PDB file of N, CA, C and O in Angstrom, chain B, residues numbered from 101:
ATOM      1  N   MET B 101       2.667 137.097  87.966  1.00  0.00           N
ATOM      2  CA  MET B 101       3.262 137.155  89.162  1.00  0.00           C
ATOM      3  C   MET B 101       2.065 137.330  90.317  1.00  0.00           C
ATOM      4  O   MET B 101       1.224 138.229  90.280  1.00  0.00           O
ATOM      5  N   SER B 102       2.151 136.278  91.372  1.00  0.00           N
ATOM      6  CA  SER B 102       1.080 136.405  92.239  1.00  0.00           C
ATOM      7  C   SER B 102       1.253 137.580  93.033  1.00  0.00           C
ATOM      8  O   SER B 102       2.232 138.318  92.924  1.00  0.00           O
ATOM      9  N   ASP B 103       0.215 137.777  93.913  1.00  0.00           N
ATOM     10  CA  ASP B 103       0.313 138.856  94.879  1.00  0.00           C
ATOM     11  C   ASP B 103       1.425 138.563  96.064  1.00  0.00           C
ATOM     12  O   ASP B 103       2.127 139.401  96.629  1.00  0.00           O
ATOM     13  N   TYR B 104       1.396 137.439  96.234  1.00  0.00           N
ATOM     14  CA  TYR B 104       2.592 136.949  97.361  1.00  0.00           C
ATOM     15  C   TYR B 104       4.025 137.514  96.771  1.00  0.00           C
ATOM     16  O   TYR B 104       4.832 138.131  97.467  1.00  0.00           O
ATOM     17  N   GLU B 105       4.200 137.222  95.453  1.00  0.00           N
ATOM     18  CA  GLU B 105       5.689 137.379  94.871  1.00  0.00           C
ATOM     19  C   GLU B 105       5.859 138.718  94.913  1.00  0.00           C
ATOM     20  O   GLU B 105       6.889 139.245  95.331  1.00  0.00           O
ATOM     21  N   ARG B 106       4.729 139.419  94.428  1.00  0.00           N
ATOM     22  CA  ARG B 106       4.882 141.019  94.176  1.00  0.00           C
ATOM     23  C   ARG B 106       5.051 141.619  95.539  1.00  0.00           C
ATOM     24  O   ARG B 106       5.851 142.549  95.638  1.00  0.00           O
ATOM     25  N   GLY B 107       4.345 141.174  96.700  1.00  0.00           N
ATOM     26  CA  GLY B 107       4.600 141.656  98.008  1.00  0.00           C
ATOM     27  C   GLY B 107       5.872 141.699  98.539  1.00  0.00           C
ATOM     28  O   GLY B 107       6.417 142.571  99.215  1.00  0.00           O
ATOM     29  N   PHE B 108       6.384 140.327  98.021  1.00  0.00           N
ATOM     30  CA  PHE B 108       7.868 139.977  98.725  1.00  0.00           C
ATOM     31  C   PHE B 108       8.701 140.776  97.981  1.00  0.00           C
ATOM     32  O   PHE B 108       9.513 141.426  98.640  1.00  0.00           O
ATOM     33  N   ARG B 109       8.723 140.905  96.799  1.00  0.00           N
ATOM     34  CA  ARG B 109       9.778 141.823  95.888  1.00  0.00           C
ATOM     35  C   ARG B 109       9.622 143.281  96.456  1.00  0.00           C
ATOM     36  O   ARG B 109      10.667 143.886  96.696  1.00  0.00           O
ATOM     37  N   ASP B 110       8.467 143.881  96.686  1.00  0.00           N
ATOM     38  CA  ASP B 110       8.403 145.291  97.044  1.00  0.00           C
ATOM     39  C   ASP B 110       8.984 145.264  98.522  1.00  0.00           C
ATOM     40  O   ASP B 110       9.804 146.124  98.846  1.00  0.00           O
ATOM     41  N   GLY B 111       8.579 144.301  99.415  1.00  0.00           N
ATOM     42  CA  GLY B 111       9.051 144.274 100.646  1.00  0.00           C
ATOM     43  C   GLY B 111      10.668 144.314 100.896  1.00  0.00           C
ATOM     44  O   GLY B 111      11.247 144.919 101.798  1.00  0.00           O
ATOM     45  N   TRP B 112      11.245 143.514  99.863  1.00  0.00           N
ATOM     46  CA  TRP B 112      12.776 143.249  99.911  1.00  0.00           C
ATOM     47  C   TRP B 112      13.381 144.483  99.364  1.00  0.00           C
ATOM     48  O   TRP B 112      14.486 144.823  99.785  1.00  0.00           O
ATOM     49  N   GLY B 113      12.820 145.132  98.540  1.00  0.00           N
ATOM     50  CA  GLY B 113      13.307 146.327  97.906  1.00  0.00           C
ATOM     51  C   GLY B 113      13.335 147.538  98.783  1.00  0.00           C
ATOM     52  O   GLY B 113      14.282 148.323  98.729  1.00  0.00           O
ATOM     53  N   ALA B 114      12.260 147.722  99.639  1.00  0.00           N
ATOM     54  CA  ALA B 114      12.227 148.598 100.695  1.00  0.00           C
ATOM     55  C   ALA B 114      13.095 148.289 101.687  1.00  0.00           C
ATOM     56  O   ALA B 114      13.752 149.244 102.100  1.00  0.00           O
ATOM     57  N   ALA B 115      13.304 147.166 102.226  1.00  0.00           N
ATOM     58  CA  ALA B 115      14.281 146.721 103.191  1.00  0.00           C
ATOM     59  C   ALA B 115      15.632 147.175 102.696  1.00  0.00           C
ATOM     60  O   ALA B 115      16.392 147.749 103.476  1.00  0.00           O
ATOM     61  N   MET B 116      15.960 146.960 101.489  1.00  0.00           N
ATOM     62  CA  MET B 116      17.256 147.290 101.054  1.00  0.00           C
ATOM     63  C   MET B 116      17.606 148.658 100.956  1.00  0.00           C
ATOM     64  O   MET B 116      18.746 149.045 101.213  1.00  0.00           O
ATOM     65  N   GLU B 117      16.540 149.538 100.539  1.00  0.00           N
ATOM     66  CA  GLU B 117      16.645 150.871 100.497  1.00  0.00           C
ATOM     67  C   GLU B 117      16.902 151.479 101.812  1.00  0.00           C
ATOM     68  O   GLU B 117      17.639 152.448 101.994  1.00  0.00           O
ATOM     69  N   ARG B 118      16.153 150.757 102.839  1.00  0.00           N
ATOM     70  CA  ARG B 118      16.409 151.382 104.201  1.00  0.00           C
ATOM     71  C   ARG B 118      17.680 151.081 104.859  1.00  0.00           C
ATOM     72  O   ARG B 118      18.170 151.791 105.738  1.00  0.00           O
ATOM     73  N   LEU B 119      18.231 149.931 104.373  1.00  0.00           N
ATOM     74  CA  LEU B 119      19.669 149.404 104.869  1.00  0.00           C
ATOM     75  C   LEU B 119      20.604 150.515 104.368  1.00  0.00           C
ATOM     76  O   LEU B 119      21.577 150.794 105.068  1.00  0.00           O
ATOM     77  N   GLN B 120      20.374 151.236 103.105  1.00  0.00           N
ATOM     78  CA  GLN B 120      21.362 151.930 102.780  1.00  0.00           C
ATOM     79  C   GLN B 120      21.431 153.347 103.316  1.00  0.00           C
ATOM     80  O   GLN B 120      22.309 154.176 103.079  1.00  0.00           O
ATOM     81  N   ASN B 121      20.316 153.488 104.106  1.00  0.00           N
ATOM     82  CA  ASN B 121      20.536 154.839 104.966  1.00  0.00           C
ATOM     83  C   ASN B 121      21.628 154.854 106.025  1.00  0.00           C
ATOM     84  O   ASN B 121      21.679 153.978 106.889  1.00  0.00           O
ATOM     85  N   PRO B 122      22.548 155.907 105.949  1.00  0.00           N
ATOM     86  CA  PRO B 122      23.673 155.993 106.671  1.00  0.00           C
ATOM     87  C   PRO B 122      23.611 155.962 108.257  1.00  0.00           C
ATOM     88  O   PRO B 122      24.421 155.678 109.139  1.00  0.00           O
ATOM     89  N   GLU B 123      22.100 156.442 108.224  1.00  0.00           N
ATOM     90  CA  GLU B 123      22.038 156.487 109.963  1.00  0.00           C
ATOM     91  C   GLU B 123      21.946 155.136 110.605  1.00  0.00           C
ATOM     92  O   GLU B 123      22.384 154.948 111.740  1.00  0.00           O
ATOM     93  N   TRP B 124      21.416 154.247 109.933  1.00  0.00           N
ATOM     94  CA  TRP B 124      21.546 152.859 110.462  1.00  0.00           C
ATOM     95  C   TRP B 124      22.802 152.090 110.634  1.00  0.00           C
ATOM     96  O   TRP B 124      22.968 151.186 111.453  1.00  0.00           O
ATOM     97  N   GLY B 125      23.790 152.597 109.667  1.00  0.00           N
ATOM     98  CA  GLY B 125      25.073 151.933 109.734  1.00  0.00           C
ATOM     99  C   GLY B 125      25.225 150.718 109.019  1.00  0.00           C
ATOM    100  O   GLY B 125      26.271 150.088 109.174  1.00  0.00           O
ATOM    101  N   PHE B 126      24.392 150.316 108.302  1.00  0.00           N
ATOM    102  CA  PHE B 126      24.444 149.221 107.392  1.00  0.00           C
ATOM    103  C   PHE B 126      24.555 149.318 105.932  1.00  0.00           C
ATOM    104  O   PHE B 126      23.805 150.179 105.472  1.00  0.00           O
ATOM    105  N   THR B 127      25.139 148.807 105.221  1.00  0.00           N
ATOM    106  CA  THR B 127      25.215 148.743 103.745  1.00  0.00           C
ATOM    107  C   THR B 127      24.750 147.403 103.254  1.00  0.00           C
ATOM    108  O   THR B 127      24.686 146.420 103.991  1.00  0.00           O
ATOM    109  N   ARG B 128      24.412 147.399 101.912  1.00  0.00           N
ATOM    110  CA  ARG B 128      24.280 146.031 101.328  1.00  0.00           C
ATOM    111  C   ARG B 128      25.273 145.307 101.291  1.00  0.00           C
ATOM    112  O   ARG B 128      25.170 144.096 101.484  1.00  0.00           O
ATOM    113  N   ASP B 129      26.510 145.938 101.018  1.00  0.00           N
ATOM    114  CA  ASP B 129      27.793 145.091 101.105  1.00  0.00           C
ATOM    115  C   ASP B 129      28.144 144.358 102.302  1.00  0.00           C
ATOM    116  O   ASP B 129      28.839 143.345 102.217  1.00  0.00           O
ATOM    117  N   ILE B 130      27.680 144.830 103.509  1.00  0.00           N
ATOM    118  CA  ILE B 130      27.953 144.198 104.804  1.00  0.00           C
ATOM    119  C   ILE B 130      26.955 143.037 104.968  1.00  0.00           C
ATOM    120  O   ILE B 130      27.285 142.009 105.559  1.00  0.00           O
ATOM    121  N   ILE B 131      25.683 143.218 104.418  1.00  0.00           N
ATOM    122  CA  ILE B 131      24.803 142.141 104.782  1.00  0.00           C
ATOM    123  C   ILE B 131      25.088 140.967 103.769  1.00  0.00           C
ATOM    124  O   ILE B 131      24.861 139.805 104.104  1.00  0.00           O
ATOM    125  N   MET B 132      25.596 141.290 102.509  1.00  0.00           N
ATOM    126  CA  MET B 132      26.015 140.184 101.488  1.00  0.00           C
ATOM    127  C   MET B 132      27.257 139.448 102.187  1.00  0.00           C
ATOM    128  O   MET B 132      27.381 138.224 102.139  1.00  0.00           O
ATOM    129  N   GLU B 133      27.933 140.075 102.672  1.00  0.00           N
ATOM    130  CA  GLU B 133      29.299 139.624 103.265  1.00  0.00           C
ATOM    131  C   GLU B 133      29.057 138.616 104.165  1.00  0.00           C
ATOM    132  O   GLU B 133      29.784 137.624 104.221  1.00  0.00           O
ATOM    133  N   LYS B 134      27.863 138.819 105.051  1.00  0.00           N
ATOM    134  CA  LYS B 134      27.625 137.694 106.157  1.00  0.00           C
ATOM    135  C   LYS B 134      27.204 136.467 105.763  1.00  0.00           C
ATOM    136  O   LYS B 134      27.170 135.548 106.580  1.00  0.00           O
ATOM    137  N   GLY B 135      26.870 136.309 104.602  1.00  0.00           N
ATOM    138  CA  GLY B 135      26.423 134.879 104.093  1.00  0.00           C
ATOM    139  C   GLY B 135      27.480 134.243 103.335  1.00  0.00           C
ATOM    140  O   GLY B 135      27.160 133.301 102.610  1.00  0.00           O
ATOM    141  N   THR B 136      28.851 134.660 103.395  1.00  0.00           N
ATOM    142  CA  THR B 136      29.883 133.969 102.730  1.00  0.00           C
ATOM    143  C   THR B 136      30.013 132.544 103.151  1.00  0.00           C
ATOM    144  O   THR B 136      30.512 131.788 102.317  1.00  0.00           O
ATOM    145  N   GLY B 137      29.682 132.090 104.199  1.00  0.00           N
ATOM    146  CA  GLY B 137      30.123 130.887 104.956  1.00  0.00           C
ATOM    147  C   GLY B 137      31.375 130.691 105.581  1.00  0.00           C
ATOM    148  O   GLY B 137      31.794 129.610 105.997  1.00  0.00           O
ATOM    149  N   LYS B 138      32.049 131.955 105.640  1.00  0.00           N
ATOM    150  CA  LYS B 138      33.485 131.500 106.247  1.00  0.00           C
ATOM    151  C   LYS B 138      33.392 131.444 107.722  1.00  0.00           C
ATOM    152  O   LYS B 138      32.694 132.242 108.347  1.00  0.00           O
ATOM    153  N   ARG B 139      34.077 130.524 108.278  1.00  0.00           N
ATOM    154  CA  ARG B 139      34.110 130.536 109.873  1.00  0.00           C
ATOM    155  C   ARG B 139      35.120 131.223 110.370  1.00  0.00           C
ATOM    156  O   ARG B 139      36.229 131.400 109.865  1.00  0.00           O
ATOM    157  N   LYS B 140      34.668 131.639 111.461  1.00  0.00           N
ATOM    158  CA  LYS B 140      35.742 132.651 112.348  1.00  0.00           C
ATOM    159  C   LYS B 140      36.412 131.578 113.012  1.00  0.00           C
ATOM    160  O   LYS B 140      35.903 130.476 113.218  1.00  0.00           O
ATOM    161  N   PRO B 141      37.815 132.002 113.412  1.00  0.00           N
ATOM    162  CA  PRO B 141      38.465 131.190 114.266  1.00  0.00           C
ATOM    163  C   PRO B 141      38.238 131.120 115.591  1.00  0.00           C
ATOM    164  O   PRO B 141      37.616 132.043 116.117  1.00  0.00           O
ATOM    165  N   ARG B 142      38.633 130.170 116.266  1.00  0.00           N
ATOM    166  CA  ARG B 142      38.238 129.859 117.817  1.00  0.00           C
ATOM    167  C   ARG B 142      38.722 131.120 118.596  1.00  0.00           C
ATOM    168  O   ARG B 142      39.770 131.714 118.343  1.00  0.00           O
ATOM    169  N   LYS B 143      37.835 131.458 119.573  1.00  0.00           N
ATOM    170  CA  LYS B 143      38.025 132.787 120.276  1.00  0.00           C
ATOM    171  C   LYS B 143      39.107 132.536 121.270  1.00  0.00           C
ATOM    172  O   LYS B 143      39.865 133.455 121.581  1.00  0.00           O
ATOM    173  N   ARG B 144      39.221 131.379 121.772  1.00  0.00           N
ATOM    174  CA  ARG B 144      40.278 130.795 122.758  1.00  0.00           C
ATOM    175  C   ARG B 144      40.527 129.512 122.477  1.00  0.00           C
ATOM    176  O   ARG B 144      39.714 128.835 121.847  1.00  0.00           O
ATOM    177  N   PRO B 145      41.766 129.001 122.947  1.00  0.00           N
ATOM    178  CA  PRO B 145      42.397 127.659 122.711  1.00  0.00           C
ATOM    179  C   PRO B 145      41.618 126.678 123.530  1.00  0.00           C
ATOM    180  O   PRO B 145      40.947 126.933 124.531  1.00  0.00           O
ATOM    181  N   ALA B 146      41.838 125.341 122.866  1.00  0.00           N
ATOM    182  CA  ALA B 146      40.833 124.395 123.673  1.00  0.00           C
ATOM    183  C   ALA B 146      41.824 123.901 124.817  1.00  0.00           C
ATOM    184  O   ALA B 146      43.053 123.895 124.749  1.00  0.00           O
ATOM    185  N   SER B 147      41.041 123.492 125.871  1.00  0.00           N
ATOM    186  CA  SER B 147      41.669 122.994 127.072  1.00  0.00           C
ATOM    187  C   SER B 147      42.463 121.701 126.709  1.00  0.00           C
ATOM    188  O   SER B 147      42.406 121.156 125.607  1.00  0.00           O
ATOM    189  N   LYS B 148      43.204 121.281 127.755  1.00  0.00           N
ATOM    190  CA  LYS B 148      44.209 120.025 127.672  1.00  0.00           C
ATOM    191  C   LYS B 148      43.079 118.867 127.351  1.00  0.00           C
ATOM    192  O   LYS B 148      43.203 118.093 126.401  1.00  0.00           O
ATOM    193  N   LYS B 149      42.003 118.846 128.229  1.00  0.00           N
ATOM    194  CA  LYS B 149      41.135 117.679 128.191  1.00  0.00           C
ATOM    195  C   LYS B 149      40.311 117.513 126.684  1.00  0.00           C
ATOM    196  O   LYS B 149      40.066 116.438 126.137  1.00  0.00           O
ATOM    197  N   GLN B 150      39.994 118.728 126.230  1.00  0.00           N
ATOM    198  CA  GLN B 150      39.398 118.674 124.977  1.00  0.00           C
ATOM    199  C   GLN B 150      40.323 118.345 123.983  1.00  0.00           C
ATOM    200  O   GLN B 150      39.853 117.850 122.959  1.00  0.00           O
ATOM    201  N   LYS B 151      41.664 118.525 124.058  1.00  0.00           N
ATOM    202  CA  LYS B 151      42.610 118.238 122.970  1.00  0.00           C
ATOM    203  C   LYS B 151      42.751 116.606 123.021  1.00  0.00           C
ATOM    204  O   LYS B 151      42.771 115.895 122.017  1.00  0.00           O
ATOM    205  N   LEU B 152      42.846 116.141 124.377  1.00  0.00           N
ATOM    206  CA  LEU B 152      42.937 114.738 124.698  1.00  0.00           C
ATOM    207  C   LEU B 152      41.892 113.971 124.059  1.00  0.00           C
ATOM    208  O   LEU B 152      42.094 112.931 123.433  1.00  0.00           O
ATOM    209  N   LEU B 153      40.813 114.498 124.230  1.00  0.00           N
ATOM    210  CA  LEU B 153      39.479 113.813 123.711  1.00  0.00           C
ATOM    211  C   LEU B 153      39.481 113.682 122.338  1.00  0.00           C
ATOM    212  O   LEU B 153      39.142 112.636 121.785  1.00  0.00           O
ATOM    213  N   LYS B 154      39.926 114.914 121.606  1.00  0.00           N
ATOM    214  CA  LYS B 154      39.828 114.918 120.226  1.00  0.00           C
ATOM    215  C   LYS B 154      40.909 114.066 119.590  1.00  0.00           C
ATOM    216  O   LYS B 154      40.657 113.585 118.485  1.00  0.00           O
ATOM    217  N   THR B 155      42.120 113.814 120.172  1.00  0.00           N
ATOM    218  CA  THR B 155      42.960 112.955 119.663  1.00  0.00           C
ATOM    219  C   THR B 155      42.548 111.452 119.882  1.00  0.00           C
ATOM    220  O   THR B 155      42.823 110.557 119.082  1.00  0.00           O
ATOM    221  N   MET B 156      41.875 111.281 121.027  1.00  0.00           N
ATOM    222  CA  MET B 156      41.506 109.882 121.252  1.00  0.00           C
ATOM    223  C   MET B 156      40.285 109.574 120.147  1.00  0.00           C
ATOM    224  O   MET B 156      40.269 108.495 119.554  1.00  0.00           O
ATOM    225  N   THR B 157      39.458 110.401 119.957  1.00  0.00           N
ATOM    226  CA  THR B 157      38.294 110.212 119.047  1.00  0.00           C
ATOM    227  C   THR B 157      38.943 110.086 117.705  1.00  0.00           C
ATOM    228  O   THR B 157      38.469 109.213 116.978  1.00  0.00           O
ATOM    229  N   ASP B 158      39.707 110.628 117.347  1.00  0.00           N
ATOM    230  CA  ASP B 158      40.328 110.596 115.934  1.00  0.00           C
ATOM    231  C   ASP B 158      40.809 109.227 115.682  1.00  0.00           C
ATOM    232  O   ASP B 158      40.567 108.675 114.609  1.00  0.00           O
ATOM    233  N   LYS B 159      41.526 108.612 116.686  1.00  0.00           N
ATOM    234  CA  LYS B 159      42.078 107.277 116.367  1.00  0.00           C
ATOM    235  C   LYS B 159      40.880 106.290 116.472  1.00  0.00           C
ATOM    236  O   LYS B 159      41.014 105.234 115.854  1.00  0.00           O
ATOM    237  N   LYS B 160      39.758 106.480 117.148  1.00  0.00           N
ATOM    238  CA  LYS B 160      38.678 105.636 117.186  1.00  0.00           C
ATOM    239  C   LYS B 160      37.872 105.705 115.822  1.00  0.00           C
ATOM    240  O   LYS B 160      37.325 104.766 115.244  1.00  0.00           O
ATOM    241  N   TRP B 161      37.927 106.998 115.454  1.00  0.00           N
ATOM    242  CA  TRP B 161      37.172 107.277 114.291  1.00  0.00           C
ATOM    243  C   TRP B 161      37.686 106.652 112.914  1.00  0.00           C
ATOM    244  O   TRP B 161      36.933 106.558 111.945  1.00  0.00           O
ATOM    245  N   LYS B 162      38.855 106.282 112.893  1.00  0.00           N
ATOM    246  CA  LYS B 162      39.617 105.461 111.782  1.00  0.00           C
ATOM    247  C   LYS B 162      39.025 103.933 111.742  1.00  0.00           C
ATOM    248  O   LYS B 162      38.954 103.287 110.697  1.00  0.00           O
ATOM    249  N   THR B 163      38.636 103.475 112.938  1.00  0.00           N
ATOM    250  CA  THR B 163      38.172 102.106 113.017  1.00  0.00           C
ATOM    251  C   THR B 163      36.503 102.019 112.755  1.00  0.00           C
ATOM    252  O   THR B 163      35.968 101.085 112.158  1.00  0.00           O
ATOM    253  N   TYR B 164      35.896 103.010 113.239  1.00  0.00           N
ATOM    254  CA  TYR B 164      34.222 102.856 113.277  1.00  0.00           C
ATOM    255  C   TYR B 164      33.817 103.799 111.978  1.00  0.00           C
ATOM    256  O   TYR B 164      32.660 103.735 111.561  1.00  0.00           O
ATOM    257  N   LYS B 165      34.647 104.554 111.429  1.00  0.00           N
ATOM    258  CA  LYS B 165      34.095 105.472 110.355  1.00  0.00           C
ATOM    259  C   LYS B 165      33.088 104.687 109.402  1.00  0.00           C
ATOM    260  O   LYS B 165      33.334 103.605 108.869  1.00  0.00           O
ATOM    261  N   GLY B 166      31.969 105.386 109.286  1.00  0.00           N
ATOM    262  CA  GLY B 166      30.925 104.813 108.547  1.00  0.00           C
ATOM    263  C   GLY B 166      29.749 103.891 109.298  1.00  0.00           C
ATOM    264  O   GLY B 166      28.611 103.678 108.879  1.00  0.00           O
ATOM    265  N   LYS B 167      30.324 103.440 110.455  1.00  0.00           N
ATOM    266  CA  LYS B 167      29.483 102.525 111.085  1.00  0.00           C
ATOM    267  C   LYS B 167      28.655 103.403 112.257  1.00  0.00           C
ATOM    268  O   LYS B 167      27.496 103.193 112.615  1.00  0.00           O
ATOM    269  N   LYS B 168      29.660 104.554 112.811  1.00  0.00           N
ATOM    270  CA  LYS B 168      28.954 105.192 113.866  1.00  0.00           C
ATOM    271  C   LYS B 168      29.269 106.638 113.375  1.00  0.00           C
ATOM    272  O   LYS B 168      30.030 106.879 112.438  1.00  0.00           O
ATOM    273  N   THR B 169      28.513 107.698 114.204  1.00  0.00           N
ATOM    274  CA  THR B 169      28.749 108.972 113.969  1.00  0.00           C
ATOM    275  C   THR B 169      29.873 109.536 114.706  1.00  0.00           C
ATOM    276  O   THR B 169      30.267 108.891 115.677  1.00  0.00           O
ATOM    277  N   TRP B 170      30.483 110.675 114.400  1.00  0.00           N
ATOM    278  CA  TRP B 170      31.586 111.164 115.257  1.00  0.00           C
ATOM    279  C   TRP B 170      31.050 111.569 116.587  1.00  0.00           C
ATOM    280  O   TRP B 170      31.765 111.301 117.552  1.00  0.00           O
ATOM    281  N   ILE B 171      30.046 112.099 116.777  1.00  0.00           N
ATOM    282  CA  ILE B 171      29.293 112.340 118.018  1.00  0.00           C
ATOM    283  C   ILE B 171      29.276 110.877 118.800  1.00  0.00           C
ATOM    284  O   ILE B 171      29.808 110.782 119.906  1.00  0.00           O
ATOM    285  N   GLN B 172      28.731 109.909 118.257  1.00  0.00           N
ATOM    286  CA  GLN B 172      28.639 108.655 119.204  1.00  0.00           C
ATOM    287  C   GLN B 172      29.911 108.167 119.514  1.00  0.00           C
ATOM    288  O   GLN B 172      30.003 107.582 120.593  1.00  0.00           O
ATOM    289  N   ILE B 173      31.126 108.291 118.678  1.00  0.00           N
ATOM    290  CA  ILE B 173      32.369 107.792 119.056  1.00  0.00           C
ATOM    291  C   ILE B 173      33.020 108.660 120.120  1.00  0.00           C
ATOM    292  O   ILE B 173      33.778 108.217 120.983  1.00  0.00           O
ATOM    293  N   ARG B 174      32.660 109.954 119.987  1.00  0.00           N
ATOM    294  CA  ARG B 174      33.317 110.833 121.142  1.00  0.00           C
ATOM    295  C   ARG B 174      32.666 110.672 122.311  1.00  0.00           C
ATOM    296  O   ARG B 174      33.303 110.874 123.345  1.00  0.00           O
ATOM    297  N   ALA B 175      31.241 110.269 122.387  1.00  0.00           N
ATOM    298  CA  ALA B 175      30.591 110.014 123.671  1.00  0.00           C
ATOM    299  C   ALA B 175      31.264 108.886 124.210  1.00  0.00           C
ATOM    300  O   ALA B 175      31.647 108.971 125.377  1.00  0.00           O
ATOM    301  N   GLN B 176      31.493 107.757 123.514  1.00  0.00           N
ATOM    302  CA  GLN B 176      31.917 106.635 123.767  1.00  0.00           C
ATOM    303  C   GLN B 176      33.356 106.639 124.338  1.00  0.00           C
ATOM    304  O   GLN B 176      33.663 105.866 125.246  1.00  0.00           O
ATOM    305  N   VAL B 177      34.264 107.543 123.784  1.00  0.00           N
ATOM    306  CA  VAL B 177      35.607 107.664 124.349  1.00  0.00           C
ATOM    307  C   VAL B 177      35.428 108.587 125.473  1.00  0.00           C
ATOM    308  O   VAL B 177      36.251 108.388 126.366  1.00  0.00           O
ATOM    309  N   SER B 178      34.705 109.413 125.667  1.00  0.00           N
ATOM    310  CA  SER B 178      34.549 110.291 126.920  1.00  0.00           C
ATOM    311  C   SER B 178      34.126 109.542 128.175  1.00  0.00           C
ATOM    312  O   SER B 178      34.442 109.892 129.312  1.00  0.00           O
ATOM    313  N   ARG B 179      33.355 108.437 127.860  1.00  0.00           N
ATOM    314  CA  ARG B 179      32.960 107.418 129.047  1.00  0.00           C
ATOM    315  C   ARG B 179      34.058 106.334 129.207  1.00  0.00           C
ATOM    316  O   ARG B 179      33.995 105.511 130.120  1.00  0.00           O
ATOM    317  N   SER B 180      34.903 106.347 128.447  1.00  0.00           N
ATOM    318  CA  SER B 180      35.991 105.119 128.674  1.00  0.00           C
ATOM    319  C   SER B 180      36.899 105.401 129.898  1.00  0.00           C
ATOM    320  O   SER B 180      37.142 106.516 130.360  1.00  0.00           O
ATOM    321  N   GLN B 181      37.388 104.137 130.377  1.00  0.00           N
ATOM    322  CA  GLN B 181      38.206 104.259 131.601  1.00  0.00           C
ATOM    323  C   GLN B 181      39.720 104.894 131.136  1.00  0.00           C
ATOM    324  O   GLN B 181      40.432 105.531 131.912  1.00  0.00           O
ATOM    325  N   ALA B 182      40.043 104.619 129.830  1.00  0.00           N
ATOM    326  CA  ALA B 182      41.319 105.012 129.376  1.00  0.00           C
ATOM    327  C   ALA B 182      41.251 106.536 129.415  1.00  0.00           C
ATOM    328  O   ALA B 182      42.190 107.142 129.931  1.00  0.00           O
ATOM    329  N   TYR B 183      40.264 107.168 128.935  1.00  0.00           N
ATOM    330  CA  TYR B 183      40.207 108.626 128.741  1.00  0.00           C
ATOM    331  C   TYR B 183      40.275 109.262 130.154  1.00  0.00           C
ATOM    332  O   TYR B 183      40.982 110.236 130.412  1.00  0.00           O
ATOM    333  N   LYS B 184      39.428 108.585 131.099  1.00  0.00           N
ATOM    334  CA  LYS B 184      39.279 109.077 132.307  1.00  0.00           C
ATOM    335  C   LYS B 184      40.649 109.188 133.198  1.00  0.00           C
ATOM    336  O   LYS B 184      40.999 110.056 133.997  1.00  0.00           O
ATOM    337  N   LYS B 185      41.285 108.001 132.767  1.00  0.00           N
ATOM    338  CA  LYS B 185      42.692 107.907 133.463  1.00  0.00           C
ATOM    339  C   LYS B 185      43.763 108.954 132.885  1.00  0.00           C
ATOM    340  O   LYS B 185      44.435 109.654 133.642  1.00  0.00           O
ATOM    341  N   LYS B 186      43.854 108.998 131.733  1.00  0.00           N
ATOM    342  CA  LYS B 186      44.559 110.018 130.924  1.00  0.00           C
ATOM    343  C   LYS B 186      44.246 111.538 131.517  1.00  0.00           C
ATOM    344  O   LYS B 186      45.115 112.344 131.849  1.00  0.00           O
ATOM    345  N   ALA B 187      43.088 111.708 131.566  1.00  0.00           N
ATOM    346  CA  ALA B 187      42.452 113.063 131.923  1.00  0.00           C
ATOM    347  C   ALA B 187      42.902 113.449 133.354  1.00  0.00           C
ATOM    348  O   ALA B 187      43.212 114.596 133.674  1.00  0.00           O
ATOM    349  N   ARG B 188      42.907 112.465 134.119  1.00  0.00           N
ATOM    350  CA  ARG B 188      43.276 112.785 135.698  1.00  0.00           C
ATOM    351  C   ARG B 188      44.896 113.130 135.656  1.00  0.00           C
ATOM    352  O   ARG B 188      45.373 113.941 136.449  1.00  0.00           O
ATOM    353  N   ARG B 189      45.636 112.503 134.743  1.00  0.00           N
ATOM    354  CA  ARG B 189      47.002 112.895 134.836  1.00  0.00           C
ATOM    355  C   ARG B 189      47.380 114.078 134.334  1.00  0.00           C
ATOM    356  O   ARG B 189      48.543 114.418 134.554  1.00  0.00           O
ATOM    357  N   LEU B 190      46.601 114.875 133.639  1.00  0.00           N
ATOM    358  CA  LEU B 190      46.876 116.038 133.109  1.00  0.00           C
ATOM    359  C   LEU B 190      47.094 117.202 134.089  1.00  0.00           C
ATOM    360  O   LEU B 190      47.357 118.326 133.663  1.00  0.00           O
TER     361      LEU B 190
END
């Protein structure tokens, strides 16, 4: 084992021991839960314009899928006259 690996292992162990200290308020279980990859729900609902943009982008996505990225299609829709007209009427 190299010096680097040994130092990393020792540092990791020291950090985990320190996190177990109740004064800090952290535990190993909390640290491990953060990396689960679960997404949190939106904190507020999307606006009417954002919902309109998403629905219009969904329709275009079906035709351009594989040729363009979602971002490119969304940008194209947001610049379109049809989107602007519908957004004004909201």
